[in-house]
C-alpha positions in Angstrom: 13.8 92.9 286.9 14.1 89.2 287.6 11.4 86.9 286.2 11.1 83.2 285.4 8.8 81.0 283.3 7.8 78.8 286.3 6.9 79.7 289.8 9.5 77.4 291.4 12.3 79.0 289.4 11.0 82.5 290.3 11.3 81.7 294.1 15.1 81.0 293.6 15.6 84.6 292.3 15.9 87.5 294.7 12.7 89.5 294.2 11.7 87.1 291.4 8.3 86.9 289.9 6.7 84.7 287.2 6.7 86.2 283.8 2.9 86.0 283.6 2.6 87.9 286.9 5.3 90.5 286.2 4.3 91.4 282.6 0.5 90.6 282.8 0.8 88.2 279.9 -2.5 87.0 278.4 -3.5 83.5 279.4 -4.6 82.5 275.9 -1.4 83.3 274.1 -1.8 80.5 271.6 -5.2 81.9 270.4 -3.9 85.4 269.6 -1.3 86.0 266.8 -0.4 89.4 268.0 -0.8 89.5 271.8 0.2 92.3 274.1 0.7 92.6 277.8 -2.3 93.9 279.9 -0.4 96.9 281.3 -1.8 100.5 281.1 0.5 103.3 280.3 -0.4 105.2 283.5 0.0 102.2 285.8 2.8 101.7 288.3 4.0 98.6 286.5 4.4 100.7 283.3 6.6 103.1 285.2 8.8 100.3 286.4 9.2 98.9 282.9 10.0 102.4 281.6 12.9 102.8 284.1 14.2 99.2 283.8 17.7 98.8 282.4 17.9 95.0 282.6 15.4 92.2 282.5 16.5 88.7 283.5 14.2 85.9 282.3 15.1 82.4 283.6 13.9 79.1 282.2 13.0 81.0 279.0 12.8 77.8 276.9 9.6 76.9 278.7 7.7 80.0 277.6 5.7 80.3 274.4 7.4 82.5 271.7 4.3 84.7 271.7 5.1 85.7 275.3 8.4 87.3 274.2 6.7 88.9 271.2 4.0 90.3 273.5 6.6 91.8 275.8 8.5 93.3 272.8 5.3 95.1 271.5 4.5 96.3 275.0 7.9 97.7 275.8 8.2 99.4 272.4 4.8 101.1 273.1 5.5 102.1 276.8 9.0 103.4 276.1 8.2 105.0 272.8 11.2 103.2 271.3 11.0 101.1 268.1 14.1 99.1 269.0 13.8 95.4 270.0 12.4 95.2 273.6 12.1 99.0 273.6 15.8 99.3 274.0 16.0 97.3 277.2 18.6 94.6 277.6 16.9 91.3 278.0 19.1 88.4 279.5 17.6 85.0 278.7 18.8 81.8 280.4 17.6 78.3 279.6 18.4 75.0 277.9 16.7 73.7 274.8 17.6 70.2 275.8 14.9 70.5 278.5 11.1 70.8 278.1 9.6 73.2 275.6 6.3 75.1 275.9 3.4 72.8 276.9 0.8 72.7 274.1 -2.4 70.9 275.3 -3.1 68.0 272.9 -0.3 69.2 270.7 2.2 67.4 268.5 6.0 67.6 268.6 5.6 70.0 265.6 3.3 72.2 267.6 5.9 72.4 270.4 8.6 73.4 267.9 6.4 76.1 266.4 5.8 77.5 269.9 9.5 77.5 270.7 11.5 80.7 271.1 13.7 79.8 268.2 10.7 80.2 265.9 10.3 83.8 266.8 11.7 86.8 265.0 13.3 87.8 268.3 15.7 84.9 268.1 17.6 86.4 265.2 18.5 89.4 267.5 19.7 87.2 270.4 23.5 87.0 271.1 24.2 83.4 272.2 26.6 82.8 275.1 27.4 79.2 275.9 28.0 77.8 279.4 30.2 74.7 279.4 31.1 74.1 283.1 28.9 72.0 285.3 28.9 74.1 288.5 27.5 71.4 290.7 30.4 69.2 289.9 33.0 72.0 290.0 31.9 73.3 293.4 31.8 69.9 295.0 35.2 69.0 293.4 34.0 65.5 293.0 36.0 63.8 290.2 33.9 60.6 290.2 30.8 62.7 289.4 32.4 64.1 286.3 31.1 61.4 284.0 27.5 62.1 284.9 27.2 65.5 283.1 28.7 64.0 280.0 26.0 61.4 280.0 23.4 64.2 280.4 24.8 66.0 277.4 24.6 62.9 275.3 21.1 62.3 276.4 20.0 66.0 275.8 21.7 66.1 272.4 20.1 62.9 271.3 23.4 61.1 271.0 22.4 57.9 272.8 21.7 54.9 270.5 18.0 54.9 269.5 16.1 51.9 268.1 14.6 53.4 264.9 11.7 50.9 265.0 10.6 51.3 268.6 12.1 54.6 269.6 13.7 53.1 272.7 16.9 54.4 274.2 19.3 52.2 276.3 20.1 53.6 279.7 23.8 54.0 280.3 25.1 52.0 283.3 26.5 55.1 285.0 23.2 57.0 284.7 21.7 55.5 287.8 20.5 52.4 289.5 17.9 50.3 287.6 15.3 48.7 289.9 12.3 46.5 289.1 9.3 47.7 291.0 7.6 50.8 292.3 7.6 49.5 295.8 11.4 49.1 295.7 11.7 52.6 294.4 9.6 54.0 297.2 11.8 52.2 299.7 15.0 53.5 298.0 13.9 57.2 297.8 12.0 57.3 301.2 13.8 54.9 303.6 12.4 54.8 307.1 9.8 57.4 306.2 7.8 57.1 309.4 11.0 58.1 311.4 12.4 60.7 309.1 9.3 62.6 307.8 9.6 65.3 310.4 13.1 66.3 309.1 12.3 69.0 306.6 15.9 69.0 305.1 15.6 65.2 304.6 12.2 65.5 303.0 12.8 68.4 300.6 15.9 66.9 299.0 14.1 63.8 297.6 11.2 63.1 295.3 9.8 60.6 292.8 9.3 61.9 289.2 6.9 60.5 286.6 5.7 61.6 283.2 2.0 61.5 283.9 -0.4 62.8 286.6 -2.2 59.5 287.1 1.1 57.7 288.0 2.0 60.5 290.4 -1.4 60.3 292.2 -1.1 56.6 292.6 2.4 56.9 294.2 1.3 59.7 296.5 -1.7 57.7 297.7 0.6 54.8 298.4 3.3 56.7 300.3 1.0 58.8 302.5 -0.3 55.5 304.1 3.2 55.1 305.7 2.8 58.3 307.8 1.7 57.5 311.4 -1.0 60.2 311.9 -4.6 59.9 310.9 -5.7 61.2 307.5 -7.8 64.4 307.2 -10.0 64.5 304.1 -11.1 67.8 302.5 -14.0 67.7 300.0 -14.3 70.5 297.4 -17.4 72.5 296.5 -17.9 72.2 292.8 -20.4 74.3 290.9 -20.9 75.3 287.2 -20.2 79.0 286.4 -23.3 79.2 284.1 -26.4 78.3 286.0 -28.0 77.1 282.8 -25.5 74.2 282.7 -26.5 72.9 286.2 -28.9 70.4 284.7 -26.4 69.1 282.1 -23.5 68.8 284.6 -24.7 67.5 288.0 -22.5 67.9 291.1 -21.6 64.2 291.2 -20.1 64.5 287.7 -18.2 67.7 288.6 -16.7 65.9 291.6 -15.4 63.1 289.4 -13.4 65.5 287.2 -9.7 65.8 287.6 -8.4 68.6 285.3 -4.6 69.2 285.0 -3.3 71.7 287.7 -6.5 71.5 289.8 -6.6 69.9 293.3 -8.7 66.7 293.6 -12.3 66.7 294.9 -11.2 64.4 297.8 -8.0 65.8 299.2 -6.2 63.5 301.6 -3.6 65.1 303.9 -1.6 64.2 307.1 0.5 66.3 309.4 4.1 66.2 308.2 3.2 65.3 304.6 4.9 67.3 301.8 2.6 69.3 299.6 3.0 71.4 296.5 1.2 74.7 295.8 -0.8 74.7 292.6 -1.5 78.5 292.4 0.4 81.7 293.0 -0.7 83.1 296.4 2.2 85.4 297.2 4.5 86.2 294.3 7.6 86.6 296.6 7.4 83.2 298.4 4.2 81.2 297.6 4.4 80.4 293.8 3.0 77.6 291.8 5.4 74.7 292.4 6.5 75.7 295.9 7.0 72.7 298.2 5.8 72.9 301.8 5.2 70.5 304.6 1.9 70.3 306.6 2.1 71.6 310.1 -1.5 71.9 311.2 -4.7 70.8 309.6 -7.8 73.0 310.4 -11.3 72.9 308.9 -10.9 76.1 306.8 -7.2 76.7 306.6 -3.9 74.8 306.4 -0.8 75.8 308.3 2.4 74.8 306.5 6.1 75.3 306.5 7.9 76.4 303.3 10.7 73.9 302.3 12.1 75.6 299.2 12.9 79.1 297.9 13.9 82.3 299.5 11.3 82.0 302.3 12.5 78.5 303.4 11.4 77.7 307.0 8.7 80.3 307.2 5.2 79.2 308.4 2.3 80.3 306.2 -1.5 79.8 306.1 -3.2 78.4 303.0 -7.0 79.1 302.5 -9.5 77.5 300.2 -9.7 79.4 296.9 -12.0 79.1 293.9 -10.3 77.5 290.9 -11.7 77.6 287.4 -10.0 75.2 284.9 -9.2 76.6 281.5 -8.9 73.3 279.5 -12.5 72.2 279.8 -15.3 72.4 277.2 -17.4 74.2 279.8 -16.6 76.3 282.9 -16.9 75.0 286.4 -15.6 76.3 289.7 -13.9 74.2 292.4 -13.5 75.6 295.9 -10.6 73.7 297.4 -7.2 74.1 299.0 -4.7 74.8 296.0 -2.3 72.0 297.1 -1.4 68.4 296.2 0.8 65.8 297.8 4.4 66.0 296.6 6.0 62.8 297.6 5.9 62.3 293.8 5.5 65.0 291.1 5.4 65.2 287.3 8.7 65.7 285.4 7.4 69.0 284.0 6.7 70.2 287.5 10.1 69.3 288.7 12.0 71.6 286.3 13.7 74.1 288.5 13.7 71.8 291.5 17.1 70.6 293.0 17.2 67.2 294.6 19.8 64.9 296.2 17.8 61.7 295.9 15.5 61.2 292.9 13.5 58.3 291.7 12.1 58.3 288.1 9.1 56.1 287.4 9.4 55.3 283.7 7.0 52.4 283.3 5.0 54.8 281.2 7.2 56.4 278.5 8.1 60.1 278.3 5.8 61.8 275.8 7.4 65.2 275.3 10.7 66.6 274.2 13.2 67.1 277.1 11.3 65.3 279.8 13.9 62.6 280.3 16.7 65.2 280.3 14.9 67.2 282.9 14.3 64.1 285.1 18.0 63.0 284.9 19.4 66.5 285.6 17.6 67.0 288.9 20.6 65.6 290.7 24.3 66.4 290.4 25.7 62.8 290.2 24.4 59.4 289.7 26.2 57.5 292.5 27.0 60.2 295.0 23.4 61.5 295.0 21.8 58.1 294.8 20.2 58.7 291.5 17.5 56.0 291.1 15.4 55.0 288.1 12.5 52.6 288.2 12.0 50.4 285.2 10.1 47.2 285.1 12.5 44.4 284.1 14.1 46.4 281.3 17.0 48.8 280.6 15.4 50.6 277.8 13.0 53.6 277.8 10.8 55.2 275.2 11.5 58.7 273.9 9.0 60.9 272.1 8.4 60.4 268.4 10.2 61.7 266.4 13.2 60.3 268.1 15.2 62.5 270.5 18.0 63.0 268.0 15.7 64.4 265.4 14.0 66.8 267.8 17.3 68.0 269.1 18.5 68.5 265.6 15.4 70.5 264.7 15.8 72.8 267.7 19.6 72.9 267.4 19.8 72.2 271.1 22.4 74.2 272.9 22.3 76.0 276.3 22.9 79.7 276.4 
């Protein structure tokens, strides 16, 4: 079985599924000290797990440690085997230099406690280290050889850090420093109005930012450059509990913008790149899949997949009900599960491969591994036109505690 922690990483695997989909992991892992997978012993999925000889889990460092412990308990129960993972060989791949599990409103200490290395399973893992940068090796580009060395220094926390401010100085061979967001947009998307119909050109570039509000502002700016007229889709927002209808009027629900939920007013144009926010078809339409709009209709969107195993295939995306899980009350938003993807958050970009990347760092990175993920989306700084946007400075802010301390605590090393 091939699974991945994120939807976009799963689409790169043949027959890949997200770990939550494949193993029926509970959504509230952090609220249960001894979670188990929601798989009945007589189900077809249980039969698959009983016959499995090898499970491959990609981007494992992004998953909560309780996800692995839940799978361990489930496999032991289904297979009647008290050995670790029920006797199944589990191949994990990931890099602790990159982002750790996301803990809403958590601290760096909370991230470390949720990390795989804090689990009892880690003591049973045999570590295998990968040391060759395959992008550089396959391209045989000698000039790009310095770029992975800079990435290792960054990921290992070896770059000089100002102990008072937590700022890190950007090495000169890490990219091109530019001064404004407008200049960055022109660098990443030159002549957009002439090139936006070229899907290859469009899918190999993106702007990355740490926070959603910056991403939304950049997307709203860039979409104005496309020639066609905008189509606006308004969501239908309702409370789940009818007793809350008086406390939360429709106008208030429309103003909410929870993480991972499409906006109330969704602006789209034909040819615009969009990103899927929910898993619609595990084999090709996963959370994080990038598409380009082909036809805009009142109740459905026709789009072309730009990434993954189904690249080039046309699909239809309907409106679906979405209930946010990080709100103090429950409300339902009926909307197309997509968002513009000229720009995306750094966390969402993990697993994406780009040739041209702009990084908006006017707002500092706030989580371990974000800067390393952003920098590693391309294979070389100069050849791939790696671009960073910093406002009149060559320093950036890293999370507190400083990057070196976090990497030391997690003993960062790829395996």
